[in-house]
N, CA, C and O atoms as a GROMACS GRO file, in nm:
protein
  480
    1MET      N    1   7.990   0.019   2.788
    1MET     CA    2   8.130   0.067   2.758
    1MET      C    3   8.205   0.060   2.920
    1MET      O    4   8.172   0.137   3.010
    2ARG      N    5   8.267  -0.003   2.929
    2ARG     CA    6   8.358  -0.011   3.054
    2ARG      C    7   8.469   0.113   3.037
    2ARG      O    8   8.534   0.158   2.943
    3PRO      N    9   8.454   0.151   3.209
    3PRO     CA   10   8.505   0.263   3.156
    3PRO      C   11   8.671   0.237   3.173
    3PRO      O   12   8.728   0.172   3.260
    4VAL      N   13   8.725   0.310   3.062
    4VAL     CA   14   8.889   0.283   3.064
    4VAL      C   15   8.962   0.265   3.212
    4VAL      O   16   9.055   0.196   3.169
    5TRP      N   17   8.978   0.271   3.295
    5TRP     CA   18   9.088   0.314   3.454
    5TRP      C   19   9.026   0.169   3.501
    5TRP      O   20   9.078   0.102   3.590
    6LYS      N   21   8.942   0.142   3.450
    6LYS     CA   22   8.866  -0.005   3.531
    6LYS      C   23   8.952  -0.136   3.420
    6LYS      O   24   8.990  -0.248   3.455
    7VAL      N   25   8.959  -0.085   3.314
    7VAL     CA   26   9.010  -0.213   3.188
    7VAL      C   27   9.165  -0.199   3.223
    7VAL      O   28   9.246  -0.282   3.181
    8LEU      N   29   9.200  -0.102   3.292
    8LEU     CA   30   9.351  -0.017   3.249
    8LEU      C   31   9.394  -0.130   3.392
    8LEU      O   32   9.499  -0.194   3.398
    9TRP      N   33   9.286  -0.132   3.495
    9TRP     CA   34   9.379  -0.144   3.644
    9TRP      C   35   9.337  -0.299   3.613
    9TRP      O   36   9.429  -0.371   3.650
   10ALA      N   37   9.251  -0.359   3.569
   10ALA     CA   38   9.209  -0.529   3.512
   10ALA      C   39   9.315  -0.575   3.420
   10ALA      O   40   9.314  -0.693   3.384
   11SER      N   41   9.436  -0.469   3.365
   11SER     CA   42   9.453  -0.569   3.247
   11SER      C   43   9.614  -0.623   3.275
   11SER      O   44   9.694  -0.651   3.187
   12PRO      N   45   9.638  -0.630   3.421
   12PRO     CA   46   9.758  -0.745   3.412
   12PRO      C   47   9.650  -0.872   3.394
   12PRO      O   48   9.676  -0.929   3.288
   13GLY      N   49   9.546  -0.929   3.460
   13GLY     CA   50   9.534  -1.023   3.437
   13GLY      C   51   9.435  -1.044   3.274
   13GLY      O   52   9.421  -1.156   3.225
   14SER      N   53   9.390  -0.945   3.222
   14SER     CA   54   9.380  -0.957   3.090
   14SER      C   55   9.443  -1.006   2.991
   14SER      O   56   9.403  -1.087   2.908
   15ILE      N   57   9.594  -0.932   3.007
   15ILE     CA   58   9.700  -0.998   2.923
   15ILE      C   59   9.770  -1.160   2.969
   15ILE      O   60   9.858  -1.224   2.911
   16ALA      N   61   9.704  -1.188   3.076
   16ALA     CA   62   9.731  -1.327   3.101
   16ALA      C   63   9.627  -1.412   3.009
   16ALA      O   64   9.650  -1.512   2.942
   17GLY      N   65   9.495  -1.332   3.030
   17GLY     CA   66   9.402  -1.433   2.970
   17GLY      C   67   9.401  -1.457   2.773
   17GLY      O   68   9.364  -1.549   2.699
   18PHE      N   69   9.460  -1.330   2.752
   18PHE     CA   70   9.503  -1.289   2.609
   18PHE      C   71   9.585  -1.424   2.561
   18PHE      O   72   9.537  -1.503   2.479
   19LEU      N   73   9.718  -1.441   2.623
   19LEU     CA   74   9.770  -1.501   2.637
   19LEU      C   75   9.766  -1.672   2.660
   19LEU      O   76   9.857  -1.754   2.676
   20VAL      N   77   9.644  -1.684   2.655
   20VAL     CA   78   9.567  -1.841   2.697
   20VAL      C   79   9.443  -1.830   2.573
   20VAL      O   80   9.420  -1.945   2.535
   21ALA      N   81   9.392  -1.772   2.528
   21ALA     CA   82   9.314  -1.723   2.447
   21ALA      C   83   9.284  -1.803   2.311
   21ALA      O   84   9.182  -1.833   2.250
   22PRO      N   85   9.450  -1.827   2.290
   22PRO     CA   86   9.452  -1.918   2.166
   22PRO      C   87   9.429  -2.072   2.129
   22PRO      O   88   9.416  -2.149   2.034
   23PHE      N   89   9.432  -2.062   2.284
   23PHE     CA   90   9.411  -2.209   2.310
   23PHE      C   91   9.274  -2.251   2.331
   23PHE      O   92   9.247  -2.352   2.396
   24PHE      N   93   9.184  -2.176   2.276
   24PHE     CA   94   9.009  -2.208   2.290
   24PHE      C   95   9.007  -2.226   2.133
   24PHE      O   96   9.092  -2.191   2.052
   25ARG      N   97   8.884  -2.294   2.112
   25ARG     CA   98   8.832  -2.303   1.988
   25ARG      C   99   8.744  -2.147   1.906
   25ARG      O  100   8.733  -2.110   1.789
   26SER      N  101   8.703  -2.101   2.018
   26SER     CA  102   8.652  -1.962   1.987
   26SER      C  103   8.661  -1.880   2.088
   26SER      O  104   8.664  -1.913   2.206
   27ARG      N  105   8.666  -1.731   2.028
   27ARG     CA  106   8.643  -1.672   2.072
   27ARG      C  107   8.594  -1.531   2.072
   27ARG      O  108   8.646  -1.458   1.988
   28ARG      N  109   8.495  -1.474   2.160
   28ARG     CA  110   8.403  -1.344   2.091
   28ARG      C  111   8.364  -1.295   2.219
   28ARG      O  112   8.349  -1.365   2.319
   29ILE      N  113   8.351  -1.179   2.212
   29ILE     CA  114   8.357  -1.054   2.302
   29ILE      C  115   8.143  -1.063   2.300
   29ILE      O  116   8.061  -1.042   2.210
   30VAL      N  117   8.134  -1.088   2.388
   30VAL     CA  118   8.042  -1.029   2.548
   30VAL      C  119   8.017  -0.955   2.636
   30VAL      O  120   8.083  -0.961   2.740
   31ARG      N  121   7.907  -0.859   2.619
   31ARG     CA  122   7.940  -0.749   2.703
   31ARG      C  123   8.044  -0.687   2.752
   31ARG      O  124   8.063  -0.688   2.874
   32GLY      N  125   8.130  -0.622   2.665
   32GLY     CA  126   8.281  -0.584   2.685
   32GLY      C  127   8.385  -0.687   2.723
   32GLY      O  128   8.486  -0.651   2.783
   33VAL      N  129   8.364  -0.817   2.690
   33VAL     CA  130   8.476  -0.921   2.805
   33VAL      C  131   8.454  -1.016   2.657
   33VAL      O  132   8.355  -1.041   2.588
   34MET      N  133   8.618  -1.058   2.649
   34MET     CA  134   8.637  -1.160   2.569
   34MET      C  135   8.586  -1.319   2.612
   34MET      O  136   8.640  -1.386   2.700
   35VAL      N  137   8.500  -1.350   2.551
   35VAL     CA  138   8.444  -1.513   2.621
   35VAL      C  139   8.524  -1.586   2.484
   35VAL      O  140   8.529  -1.574   2.362
   36CYS      N  141   8.594  -1.688   2.621
   36CYS     CA  142   8.742  -1.814   2.521
   36CYS      C  143   8.580  -1.923   2.510
   36CYS      O  144   8.478  -1.895   2.573
   37GLU      N  145   8.591  -2.023   2.431
   37GLU     CA  146   8.480  -2.089   2.423
   37GLU      C  147   8.580  -2.230   2.408
   37GLU      O  148   8.670  -2.215   2.326
   38GLY      N  149   8.577  -2.343   2.465
   38GLY     CA  150   8.630  -2.516   2.413
   38GLY      C  151   8.752  -2.514   2.448
   38GLY      O  152   8.829  -2.421   2.426
   39ALA      N  153   8.774  -2.594   2.494
   39ALA     CA  154   8.922  -2.660   2.519
   39ALA      C  155   8.933  -2.762   2.592
   39ALA      O  156   8.870  -2.770   2.697
   40ASP      N  157   9.024  -2.871   2.546
   40ASP     CA  158   9.003  -2.980   2.612
   40ASP      C  159   9.152  -2.976   2.724
   40ASP      O  160   9.146  -3.050   2.822
   41TRP      N  161   9.235  -2.919   2.709
   41TRP     CA  162   9.351  -2.923   2.784
   41TRP      C  163   9.317  -2.907   2.900
   41TRP      O  164   9.340  -2.997   2.981
   42PRO      N  165   9.245  -2.773   2.945
   42PRO     CA  166   9.191  -2.808   3.079
   42PRO      C  167   9.183  -2.880   3.179
   42PRO      O  168   9.239  -2.863   3.288
   43ARG      N  169   9.094  -2.990   3.138
   43ARG     CA  170   9.046  -3.117   3.205
   43ARG      C  171   9.199  -3.169   3.256
   43ARG      O  172   9.245  -3.195   3.367
   44LYS      N  173   9.261  -3.171   3.107
   44LYS     CA  174   9.370  -3.278   3.132
   44LYS      C  175   9.543  -3.221   3.241
   44LYS      O  176   9.651  -3.278   3.257
   45ILE      N  177   9.501  -3.118   3.279
   45ILE     CA  178   9.615  -3.072   3.340
   45ILE      C  179   9.501  -3.032   3.499
   45ILE      O  180   9.526  -2.940   3.577
   46GLY      N  181   9.369  -3.135   3.512
   46GLY     CA  182   9.393  -3.136   3.605
   46GLY      C  183   9.233  -2.995   3.665
   46GLY      O  184   9.201  -3.004   3.784
   47PHE      N  185   9.180  -2.922   3.608
   47PHE     CA  186   9.155  -2.842   3.623
   47PHE      C  187   9.000  -2.912   3.627
   47PHE      O  188   8.970  -3.012   3.562
   48ARG      N  189   8.910  -2.839   3.715
   48ARG     CA  190   8.745  -2.890   3.690
   48ARG      C  191   8.673  -2.787   3.744
   48ARG      O  192   8.604  -2.818   3.842
   49HIS      N  193   8.669  -2.680   3.710
   49HIS     CA  194   8.560  -2.619   3.693
   49HIS      C  195   8.493  -2.583   3.561
   49HIS      O  196   8.547  -2.648   3.472
   50ARG      N  197   8.401  -2.509   3.517
   50ARG     CA  198   8.333  -2.526   3.400
   50ARG      C  199   8.439  -2.387   3.347
   50ARG      O  200   8.448  -2.387   3.224
   51ALA      N  201   8.498  -2.301   3.397
   51ALA     CA  202   8.480  -2.127   3.326
   51ALA      C  203   8.539  -2.056   3.477
   51ALA      O  204   8.491  -2.056   3.591
   52MET      N  205   8.679  -1.990   3.412
   52MET     CA  206   8.813  -1.882   3.478
   52MET      C  207   8.758  -1.765   3.437
   52MET      O  208   8.670  -1.747   3.354
   53THR      N  209   8.842  -1.654   3.530
   53THR     CA  210   8.860  -1.509   3.477
   53THR      C  211   8.954  -1.453   3.480
   53THR      O  212   9.021  -1.441   3.583
   54LEU      N  213   8.983  -1.407   3.377
   54LEU     CA  214   9.134  -1.345   3.385
   54LEU      C  215   9.161  -1.172   3.328
   54LEU      O  216   9.206  -1.120   3.226
   55GLY      N  217   9.103  -1.128   3.456
   55GLY     CA  218   9.055  -0.944   3.469
   55GLY      C  219   8.941  -0.968   3.308
   55GLY      O  220   8.851  -1.050   3.328
   56HIS      N  221   8.942  -0.916   3.188
   56HIS     CA  222   8.830  -0.918   3.102
   56HIS      C  223   8.822  -1.026   2.936
   56HIS      O  224   8.783  -1.033   2.820
   57VAL      N  225   8.920  -1.114   3.084
   57VAL     CA  226   8.884  -1.254   2.989
   57VAL      C  227   8.826  -1.423   3.013
   57VAL      O  228   8.896  -1.515   3.055
   58VAL      N  229   8.749  -1.428   2.993
   58VAL     CA  230   8.650  -1.555   3.053
   58VAL      C  231   8.688  -1.667   2.986
   58VAL      O  232   8.672  -1.659   2.865
   59LEU      N  233   8.759  -1.825   3.049
   59LEU     CA  234   8.769  -1.864   2.985
   59LEU      C  235   8.716  -1.990   3.028
   59LEU      O  236   8.733  -2.018   3.146
   60CYS      N  237   8.631  -2.101   2.926
   60CYS     CA  238   8.535  -2.121   2.900
   60CYS      C  239   8.555  -2.320   2.894
   60CYS      O  240   8.554  -2.353   2.776
   61VAL      N  241   8.566  -2.404   2.956
   61VAL     CA  242   8.641  -2.528   2.874
   61VAL      C  243   8.517  -2.608   2.833
   61VAL      O  244   8.538  -2.720   2.786
   62ASP      N  245   8.367  -2.558   2.847
   62ASP     CA  246   8.285  -2.558   2.658
   62ASP      C  247   8.234  -2.466   2.687
   62ASP      O  248   8.267  -2.374   2.762
   63GLU      N  249   8.097  -2.496   2.592
   63GLU     CA  250   8.048  -2.339   2.550
   63GLU      C  251   7.958  -2.307   2.670
   63GLU      O  252   7.908  -2.391   2.746
   64ILE      N  253   7.944  -2.156   2.679
   64ILE     CA  254   7.908  -2.096   2.802
   64ILE      C  255   7.769  -2.077   2.757
   64ILE      O  256   7.712  -2.061   2.649
   65ASP      N  257   7.723  -2.087   2.930
   65ASP     CA  258   7.546  -2.101   2.930
   65ASP      C  259   7.565  -1.893   2.970
   65ASP      O  260   7.653  -1.807   2.967
   66GLU      N  261   7.421  -1.906   3.002
   66GLU     CA  262   7.406  -1.780   3.066
   66GLU      C  263   7.397  -1.751   3.226
   66GLU      O  264   7.392  -1.639   3.275
   67GLY      N  265   7.396  -1.817   3.263
   67GLY     CA  266   7.390  -1.905   3.413
   67GLY      C  267   7.558  -1.852   3.495
   67GLY      O  268   7.570  -1.784   3.597
   68ILE      N  269   7.666  -1.910   3.412
   68ILE     CA  270   7.787  -1.932   3.429
   68ILE      C  271   7.838  -1.762   3.378
   68ILE      O  272   7.872  -1.676   3.459
   69LEU      N  273   7.833  -1.743   3.237
   69LEU     CA  274   7.831  -1.630   3.209
   69LEU      C  275   7.830  -1.518   3.304
   69LEU      O  276   7.925  -1.446   3.334
   70GLU      N  277   7.687  -1.512   3.353
   70GLU     CA  278   7.660  -1.395   3.521
   70GLU      C  279   7.751  -1.412   3.589
   70GLU      O  280   7.835  -1.323   3.603
   71HIS      N  281   7.766  -1.569   3.669
   71HIS     CA  282   7.890  -1.529   3.733
   71HIS      C  283   8.001  -1.483   3.732
   71HIS      O  284   8.057  -1.419   3.821
   72GLU      N  285   8.059  -1.528   3.580
   72GLU     CA  286   8.191  -1.494   3.567
   72GLU      C  287   8.195  -1.331   3.547
   72GLU      O  288   8.302  -1.270   3.547
   73LEU      N  289   8.104  -1.287   3.536
   73LEU     CA  290   8.098  -1.130   3.489
   73LEU      C  291   8.098  -1.045   3.666
   73LEU      O  292   8.158  -0.945   3.705
   74VAL      N  293   8.006  -1.134   3.734
   74VAL     CA  294   8.083  -1.083   3.882
   74VAL      C  295   8.244  -1.057   3.848
   74VAL      O  296   8.311  -0.956   3.828
   75HIS      N  297   8.277  -1.223   3.853
   75HIS     CA  298   8.483  -1.187   3.917
   75HIS      C  299   8.509  -1.080   3.792
   75HIS      O  300   8.615  -1.032   3.831
   76VAL      N  301   8.478  -1.008   3.657
   76VAL     CA  302   8.550  -0.919   3.585
   76VAL      C  303   8.528  -0.781   3.689
   76VAL      O  304   8.602  -0.686   3.715
   77ASP      N  305   8.391  -0.820   3.734
   77ASP     CA  306   8.368  -0.683   3.803
   77ASP      C  307   8.477  -0.689   3.920
   77ASP      O  308   8.554  -0.594   3.936
   78GLN      N  309   8.481  -0.816   4.011
   78GLN     CA  310   8.581  -0.816   4.101
   78GLN      C  311   8.727  -0.783   4.064
   78GLN      O  312   8.794  -0.723   4.148
   79TRP      N  313   8.782  -0.816   3.946
   79TRP     CA  314   8.881  -0.798   3.891
   79TRP      C  315   8.899  -0.634   3.881
   79TRP      O  316   9.012  -0.585   3.891
   80GLU      N  317   8.821  -0.578   3.868
   80GLU     CA  318   8.810  -0.410   3.783
   80GLU      C  319   8.829  -0.370   3.956
   80GLU      O  320   8.938  -0.317   3.971
   81ARG      N  321   8.758  -0.382   4.075
   81ARG     CA  322   8.801  -0.385   4.186
   81ARG      C  323   8.924  -0.355   4.238
   81ARG      O  324   8.986  -0.254   4.270
   82TRP      N  325   8.943  -0.484   4.239
   82TRP     CA  326   9.104  -0.581   4.334
   82TRP      C  327   9.210  -0.495   4.208
   82TRP      O  328   9.292  -0.414   4.249
   83GLY      N  329   9.204  -0.509   4.131
   83GLY     CA  330   9.335  -0.544   4.012
   83GLY      C  331   9.426  -0.629   4.031
   83GLY      O  332   9.422  -0.717   4.116
   84ILE      N  333   9.525  -0.607   3.945
   84ILE     CA  334   9.645  -0.709   4.000
   84ILE      C  335   9.614  -0.778   4.163
   84ILE      O  336   9.611  -0.901   4.170
   85ALA      N  337   9.590  -0.696   4.294
   85ALA     CA  338   9.570  -0.749   4.394
   85ALA      C  339   9.444  -0.863   4.384
   85ALA      O  340   9.395  -0.912   4.486
   86PHE      N  341   9.403  -0.894   4.259
   86PHE     CA  342   9.301  -0.994   4.312
   86PHE      C  343   9.361  -1.134   4.298
   86PHE      O  344   9.276  -1.211   4.344
   87PRO      N  345   9.422  -1.172   4.274
   87PRO     CA  346   9.472  -1.329   4.272
   87PRO      C  347   9.468  -1.346   4.446
   87PRO      O  348   9.386  -1.392   4.526
   88PRO      N  349   9.646  -1.262   4.458
   88PRO     CA  350   9.657  -1.269   4.615
   88PRO      C  351   9.570  -1.299   4.680
   88PRO      O  352   9.569  -1.391   4.762
   89ALA      N  353   9.441  -1.190   4.642
   89ALA     CA  354   9.323  -1.185   4.779
   89ALA      C  355   9.248  -1.314   4.770
   89ALA      O  356   9.206  -1.390   4.857
   90TYR      N  357   9.244  -1.316   4.622
   90TYR     CA  358   9.164  -1.485   4.617
   90TYR      C  359   9.239  -1.552   4.656
   90TYR      O  360   9.180  -1.624   4.737
   91LEU      N  361   9.356  -1.582   4.652
   91LEU     CA  362   9.424  -1.694   4.749
   91LEU      C  363   9.414  -1.672   4.861
   91LEU      O  364   9.350  -1.759   4.920
   92VAL      N  365   9.456  -1.575   4.932
   92VAL     CA  366   9.449  -1.537   5.120
   92VAL      C  367   9.277  -1.564   5.187
   92VAL      O  368   9.257  -1.587   5.307
   93ALA      N  369   9.137  -1.552   5.054
   93ALA     CA  370   9.026  -1.537   5.138
   93ALA      C  371   8.994  -1.733   5.112
   93ALA      O  372   8.904  -1.794   5.169
   94THR      N  373   9.107  -1.804   4.999
   94THR     CA  374   9.098  -1.994   4.970
   94THR      C  375   9.126  -2.042   5.158
   94THR      O  376   9.046  -2.105   5.228
   95LEU      N  377   9.248  -1.991   5.196
   95LEU     CA  378   9.324  -2.024   5.266
   95LEU      C  379   9.200  -1.962   5.396
   95LEU      O  380   9.171  -2.023   5.499
   96GLY      N  381   9.152  -1.842   5.355
   96GLY     CA  382   9.116  -1.840   5.513
   96GLY      C  383   9.019  -1.971   5.495
   96GLY      O  384   9.047  -2.060   5.576
   97ALA      N  385   8.917  -2.000   5.409
   97ALA     CA  386   8.822  -2.017   5.376
   97ALA      C  387   8.838  -2.188   5.432
   97ALA      O  388   8.739  -2.261   5.442
   98LEU      N  389   8.972  -2.231   5.464
   98LEU     CA  390   8.989  -2.353   5.458
   98LEU      C  391   9.087  -2.323   5.626
   98LEU      O  392   9.163  -2.418   5.645
   99LEU      N  393   9.092  -2.257   5.695
   99LEU     CA  394   9.182  -2.260   5.853
   99LEU      C  395   9.016  -2.230   5.921
   99LEU      O  396   8.986  -2.275   6.032
  100ARG      N  397   8.917  -2.150   5.837
  100ARG     CA  398   8.775  -2.232   5.932
  100ARG      C  399   8.704  -2.320   5.898
  100ARG      O  400   8.585  -2.306   5.874
  101GLY      N  401   8.774  -2.435   5.890
  101GLY     CA  402   8.733  -2.536   5.858
  101GLY      C  403   8.599  -2.530   5.699
  101GLY      O  404   8.536  -2.628   5.659
  102LYS      N  405   8.596  -2.473   5.675
  102LYS     CA  406   8.564  -2.444   5.543
  102LYS      C  407   8.545  -2.477   5.407
  102LYS      O  408   8.658  -2.448   5.369
  103HIS      N  409   8.486  -2.517   5.303
  103HIS     CA  410   8.538  -2.562   5.187
  103HIS      C  411   8.595  -2.474   5.145
  103HIS      O  412   8.536  -2.366   5.144
  104PHE      N  413   8.789  -2.484   5.072
  104PHE     CA  414   8.814  -2.369   4.973
  104PHE      C  415   8.733  -2.305   4.868
  104PHE      O  416   8.698  -2.187   4.880
  105TYR      N  417   8.705  -2.366   4.780
  105TYR     CA  418   8.597  -2.276   4.644
  105TYR      C  419   8.449  -2.190   4.719
  105TYR      O  420   8.435  -2.068   4.727
  106ARG      N  421   8.350  -2.299   4.769
  106ARG     CA  422   8.242  -2.290   4.774
  106ARG      C  423   8.237  -2.144   4.898
  106ARG      O  424   8.197  -2.029   4.883
  107ASP      N  425   8.281  -2.195   4.983
  107ASP     CA  426   8.311  -2.056   5.113
  107ASP      C  427   8.408  -1.974   5.090
  107ASP      O  428   8.434  -1.897   5.182
  108ASN      N  429   8.473  -1.965   4.989
  108ASN     CA  430   8.524  -1.851   4.927
  108ASN      C  431   8.439  -1.723   4.907
  108ASN      O  432   8.342  -1.716   4.832
  109PRO      N  433   8.511  -1.575   5.017
  109PRO     CA  434   8.361  -1.475   4.997
  109PRO      C  435   8.365  -1.435   4.827
  109PRO      O  436   8.270  -1.379   4.772
  110PHE      N  437   8.486  -1.472   4.760
  110PHE     CA  438   8.431  -1.424   4.603
  110PHE      C  439   8.325  -1.486   4.520
  110PHE      O  440   8.242  -1.452   4.437
  111GLU      N  441   8.388  -1.650   4.615
  111GLU     CA  442   8.258  -1.691   4.486
  111GLU      C  443   8.101  -1.714   4.540
  111GLU      O  444   7.997  -1.745   4.482
  112VAL      N  445   8.143  -1.678   4.719
  112VAL     CA  446   7.962  -1.666   4.764
  112VAL      C  447   7.931  -1.566   4.676
  112VAL      O  448   7.854  -1.612   4.592
  113GLN      N  449   7.962  -1.417   4.652
  113GLN     CA  450   7.946  -1.295   4.597
  113GLN      C  451   7.859  -1.323   4.443
  113GLN      O  452   7.740  -1.328   4.413
  114ALA      N  453   7.990  -1.340   4.365
  114ALA     CA  454   7.951  -1.463   4.288
  114ALA      C  455   7.839  -1.535   4.258
  114ALA      O  456   7.783  -1.544   4.148
  115ARG      N  457   7.811  -1.581   4.352
  115ARG     CA  458   7.661  -1.673   4.339
  115ARG      C  459   7.564  -1.610   4.374
  115ARG      O  460   7.456  -1.615   4.314
  116ARG      N  461   7.594  -1.518   4.506
  116ARG     CA  462   7.483  -1.412   4.518
  116ARG      C  463   7.444  -1.324   4.430
  116ARG      O  464   7.326  -1.290   4.431
  117ILE      N  465   7.502  -1.290   4.370
  117ILE     CA  466   7.468  -1.176   4.225
  117ILE      C  467   7.431  -1.225   4.149
  117ILE      O  468   7.340  -1.161   4.097
  118SER      N  469   7.459  -1.360   4.080
  118SER     CA  470   7.449  -1.432   3.939
  118SER      C  471   7.346  -1.530   3.974
  118SER      O  472   7.296  -1.592   3.880
  119SER      N  473   7.306  -1.557   4.096
  119SER     CA  474   7.222  -1.651   4.124
  119SER      C  475   7.252  -1.788   4.073
  119SER      O  476   7.166  -1.871   4.046
  120HIS      N  477   7.435  -1.813   4.058
  120HIS     CA  478   7.445  -1.905   4.016
  120HIS      C  479   7.556  -1.970   4.072
  120HIS      O  480   7.586  -2.084   4.035
   0.00000   0.00000   0.00000
């Protein structure tokens, strides 16, 4: 069970995730997080990744596997730590990677941490 204050702190992201959740074919709770799976529309609008986390909601275009889930659960922890500041912090980290001549996604410190902790 996640502490209430962490759930509340990440709730702006979760609310956005809950608004998008109905547009996925299935929804279930895994380790205290809503996991939404199966949607064609993200690819149609140019989304290139398998999953994205908004607060305590993981959105996965396909069926999620354990490796992706572990990775996305690190992002849930990041949302709990950063709260509503997470999206701008993630953007600043992305821009910082680009300004250093690095890859915008692969070298984003939030993604580096998620890969290191999850081994994915």
